Every structure is written in C-alpha cells, then in structure tokens.
N, C-alpha and C positions, 0 to 999 in steps of 0.2 A: 832359798828357803828350805828346794826341793830337796836341796843338799843334805840342809839339817834332816828332812822327815826319812831320805836316805839312810842316815849315818846311823840312825834309832832305831828304825825298822829292819832294815838288811841282817841286820846278824840276827834278828829276834825271827825272824822270816824263816833263815838257814839252819839255827843250829839250837844246840840247845842251850841257850846262850843261860846263866844262874844269874840272879838278881844280886846285884852288889853296887854301892854305895857310888863307887867313882862314875858307873854311869848314867846318873841320876843328875846331871846337871847341864852341862852345855847344850847341847842338842834339844834335852825336852822345853829347857827355858827358851831356846830358839821358836821351835814351831810355835809352843806358847805362845811367844807374842807375837809371830805371823797370821796367828787365827783365831788373835784374842781370848786365847780359853785360860779362863783359868785354873783349873783342872785339864792334867792332863797324864795319862798312863798306860799303859801297854800289859796286858796280861794273857795269861796260856788259859787253855780249855778246862784245865779247875777254877781257872778266876785264879789264881798264884799271880799276886804283880812281878812284874819281869820290869821296867820302868813307871817313877811316877814322879810328877810335878804338882803342888800346891800353890799358887800366890799366897795365901794366908797360913802358910804350915807352920814359918816362922811365929806367925803370933798365937798363935795354939802351943807352940813347943812341939810341933808333931816331928819325932825321931822315926827318919826313913827305916831303920833298922827293924820297926816294929811292924814293918807293914811284910817281912819276909814268912811264909807261910802260908798255911791255907788263909782262905779269904774270909770263911764265917771266923778262924782264930782272929784275926787283925783287929789292929787298933783303931783303923779307920774302915770301915764296911758298911756296905748298907744294911740298914737296919731289916728291909723285907728279903732277905739275903736268897731263899727260895725264890723267888720272884724275877730278881736280878739275875741268879742265875741260867734260870729257865730260859733267860731274853739271849746270855750270850751263847747258850747253847743255839737257838734258833738263829743267830746272826754267825754263825759259825758252818752251821748246817745250809743254811740258804746262801752267802755269801752277798746278802745283800744290808747296807748301814741301814740302822732304825734309832730313831728319835726316840726319848726315854727321858722322862723327870723320875728321880728317885732321892728319898731321904737316906745319907750317911751319918754316922754316929761315930762319936771320939771324945775321949774321957767325960762321957753322958750330955754332953752336948748333941744338937742336930742341925745337919744344915741339908737344905735341898738345892740340889742340882738341877738343871737341863742337859742332858747328854748326848752325845751323838758316837752311837759304838760301829764300828766298822770294822770288817776281815780283814788280815794281811792277808791278802795272796800272794801263793807261793807256787810258781811254774811247776808244772804236772804235781804238783799235791795238793790234798784237800788243805784249810788254812788251819794254821793249827793257835790261833793269835789274834788280839784286837786290838784297835787303837781309840782308845775312850778317849772323849775333849768335850769339855763343859766349862757353863757359867753358873754362877748363882743363881739363883733368885729369892723373890722375895716371899716372906711368911705368908702373904694373899695371895699368891699367885699358886699355892701347892699346898692346903693344908693338909696335917697329918693324923692320919690315922693308924691307931699303934694297932698293931697285930698280934700284939698280949692281950689286951683286953676285948679279942674281935668277939672271941666263943662266950667270954662272959656277959656282954650286952647284946648279942644274939640271944642269949638264955633268959635274961630279963625282958629284950622284947617280944618275946614269944609268950613269956606266961603272961603278961599284960594283956595283948591280946586275947590268948586264949582265954582268960576270966570272965571275958564278956558275950554274949550273944547278940549283941547291939553293933547293923552294920556301919551307919553311923559315926559309932563309940569305937569301932576297928577301925575306918577308915582315917579317922582323925589322929590318933594313936601311934599311928602307921607314920604316916608325913612325921609329926612332931615327934617320933625317936630317931629316922631317918634323917631329918636335918638337923637336930640339933648334932647329933654323932659325927655325921659327917661334913658338918657347918658352909653348908650348900646353900646359895641363894633363897633357890625354891627347891621346895619337893611337892610334887602332882598324886594325888590318887585317882586312877582311872577305872568307872567302871565298864565291862564289856560286855555286851549284850548280843551273843553271839548267832541267835536265833532271828535279830534286824540285823547285825552286823553293824551297831551303831556303839559310840563309845559317849561317854559322859563323867563329869569332871566331879568327884566327890566331896575331894578335903586337899589343904594346902597349906603348908605351911611356908613363909616367905620372911626373906631380912624386913626391917621395917623401913629400909632405905628402897627394898624391891617395890612394886606396887602387884598388888594382890591382878587375880586374873579369872579371880572364883565364879565371875558370873558370864565369863565365856561359852558359846557350844564349841564343843571341840569335832571336829570333820576328820574322818579317819583317812579320808584323801587330803588334808591340806599339809602334813608334815610325812615324808617319804618314811622318816621311820617309826610312825605308830603302825603300819600296816607290817614292816617289816620286822617289828619286836614278835607281833602276833605272830609270826612264820617262824623266827631266828628263837623267838624267849629273850632276844637281848642284845640292843643295840649301843654301841657308847663310839659319841661324834665328840671327838675332842677341839678341832677347829670349824667352827663355819660360822658364815655372816648373821649377824642377830637378826631373827625372824619373827613373826608376831607376838610371839609368846618372850620378844626380848633375851634368848640366850644363846651365850656365846658358845658354849660345850655340855652337850647332853648326854644323861646315858638313863638307857630304859628298860626294863626288865618286866617284859612276862607274870603274873602271878594266874599259875595252875593248881586243878585238882581234877585226881581221874584223868590227867591226859586232855581235858578240856580247860582253855583259858578263860579267865572269868578278870583278867582285871590288869592294868598297868603300875609299874610306878615309875616315873617318871624325877630324874635328879637334873634339877640346870642351876648353870654358874652363869649367871648375867652380867657382872661387871668388870670379867676378863676371862681368857681363853682358861681353859684346868685340864689336865692329863689326868684322865681314872688310873688311881693304880689299883695292882691286881688285886691287893686286899680289901679295895672300896669293892670293886665289882664282885669277888667271889662271896663279901658278907652279903651286897642286895641280893644277890643269887638266891644265898640259902636262902636270906630272913623271906623274897617273896615265894619260895615254897609253904612256910609256915600260915605266912599272909593267903595265900590260896584257899588253903584247908579252913582256916577262920574263914572267909569271905563264903566257902560253900557251905559252910557248917550253919553259920548265922541267917546266910538266906533262906536253905531249910528250912531253921526253928520259925522265921517272917512267913514263908507260905505254910507253916502249918497253923499258925498260929491265925493268921488272916483266914485261913479254912476256917479254922475252928470257928472265928468270930461268925464269919459267913452262914455256916451251918447254925450257929444259936440266931441270928439274927431270922434266916429263914423259918424255922422253927418260932417264933414267937409270931413271923408274920401270918406262916399257916393257922396257929392258932387264933391268930385274933381275926382272919379269914372266914375258918371254921364257926366262929361266935357270931359273926354278920349274917354268915350265909345259915346258919341255924334259925334267926331272929328273922332274916329275909325268907325262908321257905315255911316255917310256923305262921307267919300272918297270912298271905292267903289262903292256907290250907285251911287257919282258922274262919276264916271269911265264907271258906265253902262250906264248911262244916254248920256254920254259923245258917247260913241261906238255907240252906236243906234243912235243917232241924226245923225251923221254923214251917218251910214247907210242909212235912210230914205234920208237923202238930196244928195242922190246919191254923195258924197264927196269921195268915192274910186275908183282906176285908174286901178285895176286889180282884177280878182276873188283871187288870193291870200289873195288880202291886204283887200278884205271883210272878209275871213275864220279868217285872222288875229284878223280882229276886233270882229268878233265873237267870235274867242277862248280866248280874252282876256276879253270881257264880263262877258263867263262863267264862266270865273276864279274868277273873281273880287264876281260875283253874288254866287258861293261855299264859298269863303272868307266871306261874310255877312250872308249867310247863318250858318256857322261854331260859329260867333260872336252872333248870334240870337240864335243860342243851347245854347250857355252857357249860357247867359242871362236867359234863361227860365229852365235851368236843375238848375242854383241857386235858381230862384224862386222853385220850385219843391222841393228841399234840405231846403231851409228855414221854407216853409210851413208843411214840415213834410209828404210828399205827392210823395216821392219818392220809391214807389214800386218795388223792381227787382225780379224778377224772376230766381231766381238759381236753376244752372241743370249743366251737364257735360261739360267740352266743350273742346277741341281738341287742345293743344297746336301747333302744326303745321301748323294747317290750319289757325290758329290769326297773326300766323307769318309772314307767306305765302303773307296775305294780306297787314300787314304792310309796308313789305317789295315793293309789287307792287306800294304802295302810295306814299312812302316816298325816294326810293332810287334814284329816277328823280331828286327829291328835294335838296339832297345832292350831288349829283354829277356838277347842275348846278353851284355850288358853288364851285366845285373842292375838295369836299370833300370825304374822304374816309368812305364807311359806313359796318359794319359788322354786323351779326347775327351770335350766338353763344349761342350752344345748346347741352346735353348731348347726345351722342351717345345710343342709346338705341333701345330693341328688340323688346319693346311694345310701343304703343302713353302715350307721356307723356299729361294726362287726368287732366285739374285741376275743382273745382266745383266754379262755380260764371256762370257772365251773359254775352254772349259774345258781343254784340253789348257796355255794359259799358268796357269791357278790353279791347275793340278796342280802344274806345275812350281815355280812360287813355294813351294805348301805342303810340297813333297816340298826344296825346297834350304831353306828355315827349319827343318822340323822335321830335316835330316839335319845340317845344321850346329849344331843343339843337342843330338841324339845325341853327336856327335863330340865337340862339345867338354863335353861334360857326364858324370863318371867315378863321380860317385854322386848319388842322390836321384832325381832324377823328371825328365819331359817332361808338361805339361801345352797341350795346345789347345782353347781355348775361343771360342765364339762371342757376341756381343750383338747384337742389335738393336735399330737407333737410329732413330727414327721422326724424322726430320728431314730437309724439301724438299732437295731437292739439283739442278743440272744439270749435264748433261754432254752437247758435242756437240750445243745446240740441244735437247732432251732432258730432261722433267722427271722426277725418279722419288719413291717416298712417303720413302725414307729409306737409310741405310745398312748395311751388316752388316759387323763390327767384329773381326776372327777376329786371335789373339793366341796365339806362343808361348811360353810360359816354359820355363826350365831352373833347373834349381839348379848350372850348371856352373860356368864357370873365370870368366864374366864380363870385361869390357873397363875401365879406368881412364877415368876422365872425360875426362881430356886429350889420351884418343887414338879416344872415343866419333865427332867429327866429322870422320874420316878412314874410319870404318869403309864408307861409300856411296861413294866415290872411284873412279874405274877404274883399276886396276893398281897399289892401295895395297894391302898385306899387313901389317894394326896390327900384329904382332910375326914378324919371321924366326924367330925359334928356336921358337917355336909353330907358326906354318907349316911346318917342317921337321918340327917333333913329329905333326903332326896330318894334315899333306897338304893338297891341294886348291891350287886358282889363285888364290884371293881376290877372284874374280867372282860369287862368289853373289848376294851381297847389292847390289851394283850393277846387276846382271842382275833380281834381285825388284824394284829400287826402278822400271828402266823401262819393263817390262814391267807391273806395277799402275798407275803415271803413266799407261800406254797403255790404261788400262782405267776414267778417272777414279778414281781412289785416290790415298791415299796413303802410304810405308813413315815409321814411327819407329821406333826403339833408345832400351830403357833398361836402362843398368846401374851399380848403385849405386859398382858396382868394381870393382879384380882378384877372382876366390874367391866374389861376392856374386850371381851367377850373373846370368840376362838373361832382358830381354821386349823380345819384336821383333811389333809388331802392324802389319797392313795392314789399309783400307778397300776396299771393292768397291761401287758403286751395288746398292740393293734393286728388286728387279722389280717389286714388289707388297710389303705388306706381310702374314706370313701372319696366322691367327686363333693366338691364346695358347691353351695350355692353361690352365686356370685349377684350382690345386691344390688339393685337397682339404682 
C-alpha cells in the first residue's frame, strides 16, 4: 500500500507532472482499495486534477479526459466551487488535513461525498498539491442547499418578515422558512434579554418525527454554544453526543441590531450527524442580520403600543378619579355650607341643636381636610418632593394616639377593636417619621373600620430580629405591624390593583363607602420612604383582609418574660 501511495504522489510532489490518462489506473485503484475510498484524486493548488479515480465512473460513463483543465470548468466538479477552493487553499497553507462534506455535479446529477483532503508535503518546499479521498453519502446524511437559489430565497424570507411588526409572526416565519429551506430536523428562534442575561424560546419548526421542545426553559449556561454564539455571532457544531435537546449537529447564529444581540437562530439535526456547508452558514448569517433588524423594529413598535395603551388607561383612570374626587369633595363641603346656613338663618330650636350642627360641620370639615391632604401628599410624592425627616419614634405613644382617634369610630359601628403588642421592659422604638407613621396607621385602621360591618378590627405588632440596612445605616431588626379586619375582603384577581394610583377596585363599593381610593397607594409610598414595605392579604370577597407593613427597629427592646 505504501508503495502504491508513493508511486502516485511522489511524481506529483516533485515535478510539474501533467495530467495523462495513463497514470490514472493501477496506483490510484490500489490506494482506493487499501483505504476503502470510492473516490480518490490529486489536485494542484488551482484545483486542476492531476490524478483521478471514482469507482462509479463507468456507471455514469465519466470520461477522464473531460477532467483536464480548471476545476470550475470540469465535467465532474463541486457545486459550491468557491467554498471548496477556499478549503483547498487553507489545507495547503496550514499543512493540516481536513474532513469535508461536499456535493459534486456531473451531467446534471448530484453526488454527495465525505472527503478527507490532505496536503502532499514536500521537503524544504511549500506543498503544491493535495490528495483527496472520499466515500459517498446517503442523501439523508447531507441535504443539498442550492447556492444558485440562495439569494432569491434570502430576499423572499426577508420580504416576508418585514411585512409585519408582530414579534410572534416574525419568530415563527423565520423558523418555518429556514427549517423548510435547509431541511433540518428542528429550527429554534430564541429571544435574548441582555438586561437580564436570559434566553427564552419563542418559536420552533420541527419535523413530524421529532419531538417538540417548545415548552422547555432554556438556561444560558446549560449548553456551551449559547454563550459562545452571543460572543462570536455564530457557532458550528458538527459532531456532538446527543444532549437534552436531542441534537447531533447544531448551528447557532445570533441576530443583531446596532451591535446589540437580540436573539439566536438555532438549527439542529437530530437523527444523524450533519456537516454544515459554507453556503448554509453564509445564508443563515446573512438572514440573521435581517431578522435582528426586524425583531428590533417589532420590539420598538410593541413598546410604543404598550406605552400608548398605558397612557390611555392612565388618562381614563385619572378622569374617573377626578370625577369621584369631585363628588367626595363636594359632599362634605355641601354639608358644612348647609349646617352653617341653618345656623345663620336661626333655624335651630335649641342650644343642643346648635351644638349638633356645629359638630357635624366640624366633622365634615375634618373629612374634607383629610381628602385634601391625600391629594396634596400624592402630588408631593409624584413630584419627588416628599422629604421625610427620620428619627427614633416610640411606638407606645403612636398606638395610644391611634386608639384615641379610632376606637370611638369602631364602637359606633358596634365593632370590636383590639391593639396587641409584645410585653417589653423597655420601649419599642422604631426609625421613622411620627406624623407619617400615624397617617399610615390611621389610613389602614380607618379603611378596616369603613369596610367592616360586623366582627372587629385587630392591630398587632411583631418584633423580627433580622439585621437590615436602610440608607447606609444598619438596624437590628424590624417591627411588623398588622391590621386585620373581618370586613368585605377583596377577590384574588383584584388585589394586584389595590396599590395602583387612581385605581378603585370596585366602583360600586367606592360609591357605597366613599373615599378617593388613594389611601393604600399613599401608605405604600410613605412606608417605602421609611425603609419598609406594605403587603395585602385576603382570601376573597366577604372573607376579611389583612394589611401589614414594616418599619426598621431602632434597637431591640428587652422582652418581658412570662411568669
């Protein structure tokens, strides 16, 4: 075998041997038989055949003389001549053999081969020739993608995805078009969120024999080629062990817009190993640029559409809020004017009745003041001008004030009202603003009383010894304050809107119970400004509610031990 190889390649390596029919037979057939190669030939650096053997040549009546001349002009030549020629030059330059799958064409018939292209090394000189050996492939092992129709297909797909600004349509059209054109087992469109550094599977094309993976979650670090494709724009994997996505061969290309990656196109061959041709790779890379631009435009359109809807919804909610607030302001104001008019006109029969009218006017004035304060607080919060001076606040005095101002209101509705706090030997002192903490407590307790018709309200405290940091200051724990009622509750689907500004969860209830619907939204902002958070719980309508909020603990009190 060695002698056969030497007799074939030595003259070609050492001289400018010209192609002749006489040197095509014995030695080349011997080498072919020894290596099990169906195809064997030697070419110079221009691609001109210097020696040639193909076991099926007699079947197709291949005339060896027709191979003389430039490779691109030969009767038996690679379909993608440019890609083949570039690989030939690379083998000669690097002096390293390469494995290569290639389509050849002869008399309008196509033949797929797996080739090994090796440089014929020359002592003290750069190699000028290559030895190519190969065997034929089944069509399923190497799908054909015609370079001649590449640009036409690219234009067609690009035109399709540019016709829409719907992201789902762009994603699906992309994978369907690529999957059918390249006859892959599966094609995936993966969105990339650079801010969160996350991948999400958006669309899939797959053959009927291949299981869908559209419902799986993609981890950026689960497969090395995801991260690599984001960095290098494309990753080509031709021989891998099947992984959890069931693929033997993978081609991943990233989509970009203005140097910013916004997605990945992933092609997978799942039933066999596949070598991606340079034509296929170039096609996907060029298409990826078009897809990246389409995704960016569709994303921008979607964001503008969402912003428009949000603005329209905000406008509608503000209109409803102003309508409701106008009514809420007018009601106590009409009461004040009415009672004062009766007093001025001498329409009272006794001193007691005069006092009653004055008290009702006073209560209406306080209610009106609270409404105005809510609106002013909201305006300050929206303008970012709510500057709070935070300092140690003793919780006992705060609870006593709440009890004084709200207990009578609860008892007048025949509701129980309890305040529960841990028994301590030292005061419970929190870090906050006294007036704003009082405002939040009165707001929450007032809401609980307003929306409870039977049962009662409970205000409780819990000390949580957990270190927390707020505004670069460390605190030893937090105080968790809960307001629990047995009132009308809130359905689960409506609870998310409770803290939204200008949103009243149930318009009919608002009319029945009054109020602007700003209480919880303002309370949340005030608590957040003091380093805490507000949470709402309700099992549903008529099942009561629990509102909790936290505030940093200035220092841990000494708990009184129970006897």
